[in-house]
Backbone as JSON, one array per atom type, in Angstrom:
{
  "sequence": "MKTEPGKVLYGFLKNVCRSCLFLATYMGILKYGLCLMRNLTKQHRPLNVIVAGMITFPGMFWEQEGRRTEMGLYFLSPFLEGIWKWFAKRGIVVPIKNGDVLVFATTMAIIMYCYQMEPQAIKNTYLSLCKKLWGEN",
  "N": [[-43.8, 16.39, -12.53], [-45.08, 17.38, -14.74], [-44.35, 20.07, -14.73], [-41.51, 20.2, -14.65], [-40.24, 18.17, -16.52], [-37.75, 17.29, -17.53], [-35.95, 17.48, -15.38], [-37.09, 15.69, -13.57], [-36.97, 13.31, -15.06], [-34.2, 13.09, -15.37], [-33.42, 12.72, -12.67], [-34.72, 10.31, -12.16], [-33.44, 8.54, -14.0], [-30.84, 8.72, -13.02], [-31.13, 7.57, -10.47], [-31.9, 4.97, -11.24], [-29.57, 4.15, -12.54], [-27.78, 4.2, -10.36], [-28.89, 2.18, -8.75], [-28.58, -0.01, -10.47], [-25.77, -0.11, -10.63], [-25.25, -0.68, -7.96], [-26.43, -3.27, -7.7], [-24.93, -4.7, -9.6], [-22.33, -4.49, -8.54], [-22.73, -5.67, -6.03], [-23.51, -8.34, -6.75], [-21.28, -9.12, -8.27], [-19.17, -9.01, -6.38], [-20.18, -10.87, -4.56], [-20.22, -13.28, -6.08], [-17.47, -13.47, -6.66], [-16.49, -13.66, -4.05], [-17.63, -16.11, -3.24], [-16.32, -17.89, -4.99], [-13.67, -17.43, -4.2], [-13.73, -18.23, -1.47], [-14.45, -20.93, -1.79], [-12.21, -21.87, -3.15], [-10.24, -21.39, -1.23], [-11.03, -22.94, 0.98], [-11.44, -25.37, -0.14], [-13.87, -26.62, -0.2], [-17.45, -26.63, -0.46], [-19.27, -24.86, 1.57], [-21.82, -23.77, 3.93], [-20.8, -21.69, 5.47], [-19.06, -20.43, 3.74], [-20.8, -19.04, 2.08], [-21.92, -17.23, 3.89], [-19.67, -15.69, 4.64], [-18.95, -14.66, 2.11], [-21.25, -13.16, 1.58], [-21.03, -11.24, 3.55], [-18.95, -9.62, 2.7], [-19.92, -8.01, 0.72], [-20.56, -5.38, 1.11], [-19.34, -3.0, -0.11], [-20.84, -2.35, -2.38], [-22.92, -0.82, -1.48], [-22.08, 1.81, -1.43], [-22.7, 3.02, -3.81], [-25.31, 3.76, -3.63], [-27.65, 6.3, -2.51], [-27.04, 8.16, 0.49], [-29.21, 8.25, 2.26], [-30.69, 5.97, 1.61], [-29.14, 3.85, 2.34], [-29.33, 2.9, 4.99], [-31.94, 1.86, 5.02], [-31.66, -0.18, 3.1], [-29.73, -1.73, 4.32], [-31.18, -2.66, 6.52], [-33.08, -4.1, 5.14], [-31.56, -6.18, 4.03], [-30.62, -7.32, 6.33], [-32.61, -8.86, 7.55], [-33.09, -11.33, 5.94], [-30.51, -12.32, 6.22], [-30.22, -12.77, 9.01], [-32.25, -14.65, 9.28], [-31.22, -16.75, 7.76], [-28.93, -17.38, 9.26], [-30.19, -18.19, 11.64], [-31.58, -20.5, 10.71], [-29.41, -22.05, 9.97], [-28.15, -22.43, 12.45], [-30.24, -23.83, 13.72], [-30.35, -26.15, 12.19], [-28.0, -27.34, 12.95], [-28.5, -27.87, 15.57], [-27.95, -25.99, 17.49], [-29.7, -24.01, 18.28], [-33.15, -24.16, 19.26], [-35.81, -24.81, 17.12], [-38.6, -22.63, 16.88], [-41.99, -23.07, 16.95], [-44.17, -21.43, 14.77], [-42.63, -19.14, 14.94], [-42.17, -17.01, 13.25], [-44.46, -15.48, 13.43], [-44.24, -14.49, 16.0], [-41.95, -12.88, 15.7], [-42.93, -11.03, 13.81], [-45.0, -9.82, 15.32], [-43.48, -8.64, 17.35], [-41.89, -6.8, 15.89], [-43.91, -5.17, 14.86], [-44.88, -4.12, 17.23], [-42.7, -2.56, 18.0], [-42.63, -0.72, 15.87], [-45.15, 0.52, 16.24], [-44.77, 1.62, 18.77], [-42.76, 3.5, 18.22], [-44.2, 5.09, 16.42], [-46.21, 6.15, 18.07], [-44.81, 7.26, 20.3], [-42.29, 8.31, 19.51], [-42.31, 9.81, 16.89], [-40.55, 11.26, 15.29], [-38.46, 9.6, 14.82], [-39.12, 8.04, 12.7], [-38.94, 7.77, 9.21], [-40.08, 10.33, 6.99], [-41.66, 9.54, 4.72], [-42.51, 6.98, 5.46], [-43.79, 7.62, 7.81], [-45.96, 9.11, 6.89], [-47.34, 7.09, 5.59], [-48.0, 5.48, 7.79], [-49.74, 7.24, 9.08], [-51.82, 7.29, 7.25], [-52.67, 4.64, 7.4], [-53.27, 4.18, 10.17], [-54.29, 6.54, 11.16], [-54.13, 9.91, 12.56], [-51.74, 10.67, 15.08]],
  "CA": [[-43.48, 15.82, -13.82], [-45.61, 18.27, -15.78], [-43.66, 21.36, -14.75], [-40.08, 20.02, -14.93], [-40.05, 16.77, -16.92], [-36.32, 16.99, -17.71], [-35.35, 17.29, -14.06], [-37.63, 14.44, -13.02], [-36.43, 12.21, -15.84], [-32.78, 12.99, -15.01], [-33.36, 12.12, -11.33], [-35.13, 8.91, -12.3], [-32.36, 7.8, -14.66], [-29.71, 8.7, -12.09], [-31.44, 6.56, -9.44], [-31.86, 3.66, -11.88], [-28.14, 3.82, -12.73], [-27.21, 3.89, -9.05], [-29.37, 0.86, -8.33], [-27.92, -1.01, -11.32], [-24.38, -0.22, -10.18], [-25.27, -1.39, -6.68], [-26.7, -4.69, -7.93], [-23.79, -5.28, -10.31], [-21.23, -4.59, -7.58], [-23.14, -6.66, -5.04], [-23.46, -9.69, -7.32], [-19.9, -9.41, -8.65], [-18.4, -9.31, -5.17], [-20.7, -12.12, -4.0], [-19.71, -14.41, -6.86], [-16.03, -13.55, -6.43], [-16.3, -14.15, -2.68], [-17.94, -17.54, -3.22], [-15.21, -18.61, -5.64], [-12.49, -17.3, -3.35], [-13.89, -19.08, -0.28], [-14.43, -22.32, -2.21], [-10.82, -22.2, -3.46], [-9.44, -21.38, 0.0], [-11.41, -24.03, 1.89], [-11.54, -26.6, -0.94], [-15.19, -27.2, 0.07], [-18.58, -25.71, -0.59], [-19.94, -24.93, 2.88], [-22.66, -22.59, 4.21], [-19.98, -20.6, 6.01], [-18.53, -19.7, 2.59], [-21.85, -18.12, 1.63], [-22.03, -16.19, 4.9], [-18.51, -14.8, 4.51], [-19.07, -13.96, 0.83], [-22.31, -12.17, 1.73], [-20.6, -10.15, 4.44], [-17.99, -8.72, 2.05], [-20.58, -7.31, -0.39], [-20.95, -4.04, 1.52], [-18.93, -1.85, -0.93], [-21.88, -1.99, -3.33], [-23.81, 0.18, -0.86], [-21.57, 3.16, -1.64], [-23.33, 3.57, -5.01], [-26.64, 4.26, -3.28], [-27.72, 7.55, -1.74], [-26.82, 7.92, 1.91], [-30.48, 8.01, 2.92], [-31.2, 4.63, 1.32], [-28.23, 2.82, 2.84], [-29.87, 2.31, 6.22], [-33.09, 1.04, 4.62], [-31.19, -1.38, 2.42], [-29.08, -2.55, 5.33], [-32.24, -3.34, 7.27], [-33.71, -5.07, 4.23], [-30.67, -7.34, 3.9], [-30.38, -7.9, 7.64], [-33.64, -9.86, 7.86], [-32.78, -12.67, 5.41], [-29.24, -12.77, 6.78], [-30.49, -13.34, 10.33], [-33.05, -15.87, 9.07], [-30.3, -17.79, 7.31], [-28.11, -17.76, 10.41], [-31.06, -18.96, 12.54], [-31.82, -21.83, 10.14], [-28.14, -22.77, 10.02], [-28.0, -22.84, 13.85], [-31.26, -24.84, 14.01], [-29.95, -27.38, 11.52], [-26.9, -27.92, 13.72], [-28.94, -28.14, 16.92], [-27.46, -24.96, 18.41], [-30.92, -23.39, 18.79], [-34.34, -24.99, 19.09], [-36.79, -24.12, 16.29], [-39.81, -22.2, 17.58], [-43.16, -23.2, 16.09], [-44.78, -20.13, 14.48], [-41.71, -18.09, 15.39], [-42.29, -15.85, 12.38], [-45.55, -14.66, 13.96], [-43.66, -13.8, 17.15], [-41.06, -11.83, 15.17], [-43.79, -10.01, 13.22], [-45.67, -9.1, 16.41], [-42.48, -7.82, 18.02], [-41.53, -5.66, 15.05], [-45.07, -4.25, 14.82], [-44.91, -3.41, 18.52], [-41.65, -1.54, 17.95], [-43.09, 0.33, 14.95], [-46.24, 1.27, 16.87], [-44.18, 2.42, 19.85], [-42.11, 4.66, 17.6], [-45.25, 5.93, 15.85], [-46.91, 6.84, 19.14], [-43.96, 7.95, 21.27], [-41.15, 8.99, 18.9], [-42.55, 9.85, 15.45], [-39.4, 11.84, 14.6], [-37.53, 8.51, 14.5], [-39.6, 7.36, 11.49], [-38.74, 8.55, 7.99], [-41.32, 11.03, 6.64], [-42.52, 8.78, 3.81], [-43.13, 5.9, 6.23], [-44.69, 8.23, 8.77], [-47.21, 9.46, 6.2], [-48.04, 5.82, 5.39], [-48.57, 5.11, 9.09], [-50.89, 8.12, 9.33], [-52.92, 6.84, 6.38], [-53.15, 3.35, 7.87], [-53.76, 4.19, 11.54], [-54.8, 7.85, 11.54], [-53.22, 10.84, 13.23], [-51.25, 10.27, 16.39]],
  "C": [[-43.93, 16.76, -14.93], [-44.81, 19.56, -15.88], [-42.19, 21.24, -15.12], [-39.79, 18.57, -15.34], [-38.58, 16.38, -17.08], [-35.64, 16.69, -16.38], [-35.81, 15.97, -13.43], [-37.05, 13.23, -13.74], [-34.94, 11.99, -15.52], [-32.62, 12.31, -13.64], [-33.71, 10.64, -11.37], [-34.01, 8.07, -12.91], [-31.12, 7.68, -13.76], [-29.93, 7.64, -11.01], [-31.42, 5.15, -10.01], [-30.41, 3.22, -12.08], [-27.48, 3.46, -11.41], [-27.62, 2.5, -8.58], [-28.74, -0.25, -9.17], [-26.47, -1.21, -10.92], [-24.3, -0.97, -8.85], [-25.43, -2.89, -6.9], [-25.53, -5.38, -8.63], [-22.61, -5.47, -9.37], [-21.52, -5.67, -6.56], [-22.97, -8.08, -5.57], [-22.04, -10.08, -7.72], [-19.05, -9.79, -7.46], [-18.86, -10.63, -4.55], [-20.15, -13.33, -4.76], [-18.2, -14.58, -6.68], [-15.74, -14.12, -5.05], [-16.58, -15.63, -2.56], [-16.82, -18.36, -3.85], [-13.96, -18.59, -4.77], [-12.58, -18.23, -2.14], [-13.85, -20.56, -0.65], [-12.99, -22.76, -2.52], [-9.94, -22.25, -2.2], [-9.75, -22.59, 0.88], [-11.47, -25.39, 1.19], [-12.85, -27.35, -0.69], [-16.24, -26.16, -0.24], [-19.41, -25.85, 0.68], [-20.81, -23.69, 3.07], [-21.86, -21.41, 4.75], [-19.36, -19.78, 4.87], [-19.54, -18.66, 2.1], [-21.99, -16.96, 2.6], [-20.89, -15.19, 4.76], [-18.6, -14.0, 3.21], [-20.15, -12.88, 0.9], [-21.88, -10.98, 2.57], [-19.62, -9.19, 3.76], [-18.61, -7.95, 0.89], [-20.9, -5.85, -0.08], [-20.46, -2.9, 0.62], [-19.97, -1.44, -1.98], [-22.81, -0.91, -2.79], [-23.35, 1.61, -1.13], [-22.12, 3.8, -2.91], [-24.66, 4.24, -4.68], [-26.54, 5.57, -2.5], [-27.6, 7.22, -0.26], [-28.12, 7.6, 2.64], [-31.04, 6.62, 2.7], [-30.35, 3.54, 1.93], [-28.77, 2.13, 4.09], [-31.05, 1.39, 5.89], [-32.64, -0.27, 3.98], [-30.47, -2.3, 3.39], [-30.1, -3.32, 6.16], [-32.93, -4.4, 6.42], [-32.87, -6.34, 4.13], [-30.42, -8.03, 5.24], [-31.35, -9.03, 7.94], [-33.34, -11.23, 7.25], [-31.45, -13.22, 5.92], [-29.47, -13.43, 8.14], [-31.32, -14.62, 10.23], [-32.16, -17.03, 8.64], [-29.42, -18.29, 8.44], [-28.94, -18.63, 11.37], [-31.28, -20.38, 12.02], [-30.55, -22.69, 10.19], [-27.88, -23.29, 11.43], [-28.99, -23.96, 14.2], [-30.89, -26.18, 13.38], [-28.84, -28.1, 12.29], [-27.27, -28.2, 15.17], [-28.47, -27.13, 17.95], [-28.64, -24.22, 19.05], [-32.09, -24.34, 18.52], [-35.33, -24.22, 18.22], [-38.06, -23.8, 17.1], [-40.98, -22.28, 16.6], [-43.85, -21.84, 15.99], [-43.92, -18.97, 14.98], [-41.8, -16.84, 14.53], [-43.41, -14.92, 12.85], [-45.05, -13.86, 15.16], [-42.77, -12.65, 16.7], [-41.89, -10.69, 14.58], [-44.46, -9.17, 14.3], [-44.69, -8.17, 17.14], [-42.11, -6.6, 17.19], [-42.69, -4.67, 14.93], [-45.19, -3.48, 16.12], [-43.86, -2.3, 18.53], [-42.07, -0.39, 17.04], [-44.18, 1.17, 15.58], [-45.73, 2.12, 18.04], [-43.55, 3.68, 19.27], [-43.15, 5.62, 17.03], [-45.95, 6.76, 16.93], [-46.0, 7.74, 19.98], [-42.83, 8.77, 20.64], [-41.31, 9.06, 17.38], [-41.38, 10.46, 14.66], [-38.37, 10.78, 14.22], [-37.92, 7.77, 13.22], [-39.43, 8.3, 10.3], [-40.09, 9.13, 7.54], [-42.24, 10.22, 5.72], [-43.22, 7.64, 4.54], [-44.11, 6.45, 7.25], [-46.02, 8.61, 8.11], [-48.02, 8.2, 5.9], [-48.71, 5.36, 6.68], [-49.81, 5.95, 9.4], [-52.08, 7.72, 8.48], [-53.52, 5.54, 6.89], [-53.87, 3.45, 9.22], [-54.32, 5.53, 12.01], [-53.75, 8.69, 12.26], [-52.89, 10.34, 14.63], [-52.03, 10.96, 17.48]]
}
Protein backbone atom coordinates (compact mmCIF):
# COMPACT_ATOMS: atom_id res chain seq x y z
CA MET A 1 0.00 0.00 0.00
CA LYS A 2 2.84 2.38 0.83
CA THR A 3 4.82 1.69 -2.34
CA GLU A 4 2.00 1.51 -4.90
CA PRO A 5 -1.16 3.04 -3.42
CA GLY A 6 -2.76 3.67 -6.83
CA LYS A 7 -2.41 0.06 -7.90
CA VAL A 8 -3.74 -1.25 -4.60
CA LEU A 9 -6.66 1.18 -4.60
CA TYR A 10 -7.50 0.29 -8.22
CA GLY A 11 -7.48 -3.44 -7.38
CA PHE A 12 -9.65 -2.83 -4.33
CA LEU A 13 -12.21 -0.79 -6.25
CA LYS A 14 -12.25 -3.33 -9.07
CA ASN A 15 -12.97 -6.16 -6.61
CA VAL A 16 -15.68 -4.12 -4.87
CA CYS A 17 -17.34 -3.43 -8.24
CA ARG A 18 -17.18 -7.11 -9.18
CA SER A 19 -18.77 -8.13 -5.89
CA CYS A 20 -21.50 -5.49 -6.27
CA LEU A 21 -22.24 -6.68 -9.80
CA PHE A 22 -22.36 -10.26 -8.55
CA LEU A 23 -24.81 -9.41 -5.75
CA ALA A 24 -26.98 -7.27 -8.03
CA THR A 25 -27.14 -9.99 -10.68
CA TYR A 26 -27.74 -12.71 -8.09
CA MET A 27 -30.59 -10.85 -6.39
CA GLY A 28 -32.13 -9.65 -9.66
CA ILE A 29 -32.23 -13.16 -11.11
CA LEU A 30 -33.50 -14.59 -7.81
CA LYS A 31 -36.38 -12.11 -7.60
CA TYR A 32 -37.21 -12.59 -11.28
CA GLY A 33 -37.09 -16.38 -10.83
CA LEU A 34 -39.41 -16.23 -7.82
CA CYS A 35 -41.93 -14.11 -9.72
CA LEU A 36 -41.68 -16.33 -12.78
CA MET A 37 -42.17 -19.54 -10.79
CA ARG A 38 -45.06 -18.05 -8.81
CA ASN A 39 -46.77 -16.97 -12.05
CA LEU A 40 -46.17 -20.34 -13.72
CA THR A 41 -47.34 -22.48 -10.80
CA LYS A 42 -49.95 -20.02 -9.46
CA GLN A 43 -48.69 -20.93 -5.96
CA HIS A 44 -45.93 -19.91 -3.60
CA ARG A 45 -44.14 -23.17 -2.82
CA PRO A 46 -40.66 -24.04 -1.47
CA LEU A 47 -39.87 -25.68 -4.81
CA ASN A 48 -40.21 -22.24 -6.43
CA VAL A 49 -37.46 -20.93 -4.17
CA ILE A 50 -35.21 -23.89 -4.96
CA VAL A 51 -35.63 -23.48 -8.72
CA ALA A 52 -35.17 -19.70 -8.52
CA GLY A 53 -32.00 -20.19 -6.47
CA MET A 54 -30.61 -22.67 -8.97
CA ILE A 55 -30.87 -20.24 -11.89
CA THR A 56 -28.81 -17.51 -10.18
CA PHE A 57 -25.48 -18.94 -11.36
CA PRO A 58 -24.81 -16.31 -14.11
CA GLY A 59 -23.95 -13.82 -11.36
CA MET A 60 -20.81 -15.88 -10.69
CA PHE A 61 -19.31 -14.81 -14.02
CA TRP A 62 -18.63 -11.33 -12.57
CA GLU A 63 -16.29 -12.79 -9.96
CA GLN A 64 -12.69 -13.82 -10.53
CA GLU A 65 -12.24 -17.42 -11.57
CA GLY A 66 -10.36 -18.23 -8.37
CA ARG A 67 -13.25 -17.08 -6.16
CA ARG A 68 -15.96 -18.97 -8.02
CA THR A 69 -15.19 -22.30 -6.39
CA GLU A 70 -15.08 -20.75 -2.92
CA MET A 71 -18.38 -18.99 -3.47
CA GLY A 72 -19.95 -22.13 -4.87
CA LEU A 73 -18.94 -24.01 -1.75
CA TYR A 74 -20.24 -21.16 0.41
CA PHE A 75 -23.66 -21.29 -1.25
CA LEU A 76 -23.75 -25.08 -1.34
CA SER A 77 -23.97 -25.41 2.45
CA PRO A 78 -27.18 -23.40 3.01
CA PHE A 79 -28.68 -24.95 -0.13
CA LEU A 80 -28.11 -28.48 1.18
CA GLU A 81 -29.36 -27.46 4.63
CA GLY A 82 -32.54 -26.11 3.09
CA ILE A 83 -33.06 -29.27 1.06
CA TRP A 84 -32.48 -31.40 4.19
CA LYS A 85 -35.01 -29.38 6.21
CA TRP A 86 -37.51 -29.56 3.37
CA PHE A 87 -37.10 -33.37 3.20
CA ALA A 88 -37.36 -33.65 7.01
CA LYS A 89 -40.55 -31.59 7.04
CA ARG A 90 -42.09 -33.98 4.52
CA GLY A 91 -40.90 -37.09 6.38
CA ILE A 92 -38.56 -38.20 3.59
CA VAL A 93 -35.56 -38.20 5.95
CA VAL A 94 -35.37 -38.55 9.72
CA PRO A 95 -33.90 -35.55 11.56
CA ILE A 96 -30.67 -36.42 13.35
CA LYS A 97 -30.24 -34.92 16.82
CA ASN A 98 -27.03 -32.84 16.91
CA GLY A 99 -26.49 -33.60 13.23
CA ASP A 100 -24.69 -30.30 12.79
CA VAL A 101 -21.95 -31.55 15.12
CA LEU A 102 -21.59 -34.67 12.98
CA VAL A 103 -21.31 -32.56 9.81
CA PHE A 104 -18.75 -30.26 11.45
CA ALA A 105 -16.65 -33.20 12.65
CA THR A 106 -16.74 -34.78 9.19
CA THR A 107 -15.68 -31.59 7.43
CA MET A 108 -12.88 -31.00 9.95
CA ALA A 109 -11.68 -34.55 9.35
CA ILE A 110 -11.58 -33.88 5.61
CA ILE A 111 -9.72 -30.60 6.10
CA MET A 112 -7.19 -32.22 8.44
CA TYR A 113 -6.68 -35.11 6.03
CA CYS A 114 -5.96 -32.67 3.21
CA TYR A 115 -3.68 -30.62 5.46
CA GLN A 116 -1.66 -33.68 6.47
CA MET A 117 -1.71 -35.77 3.30
CA GLU A 118 -2.40 -33.42 0.37
CA PRO A 119 -1.51 -29.82 1.29
CA GLN A 120 -1.29 -28.85 -2.40
CA ALA A 121 -5.09 -29.30 -2.55
CA ILE A 122 -5.59 -26.38 -0.13
CA LYS A 123 -5.43 -22.79 -1.36
CA ASN A 124 -2.27 -20.99 -0.16
CA THR A 125 -4.12 -18.45 1.99
CA TYR A 126 -6.04 -21.20 3.79
CA LEU A 127 -2.91 -23.33 4.07
CA SER A 128 -1.06 -20.50 5.81
CA LEU A 129 -4.00 -20.15 8.22
CA CYS A 130 -3.86 -23.89 8.94
CA LYS A 131 -0.14 -23.61 9.63
CA LYS A 132 -0.76 -20.76 12.07
CA LEU A 133 -3.52 -22.71 13.84
CA TRP A 134 -1.98 -26.19 13.93
CA GLY A 135 1.71 -25.65 13.20
CA GLU A 136 3.87 -26.98 10.39
CA ASN A 137 2.93 -30.28 8.83
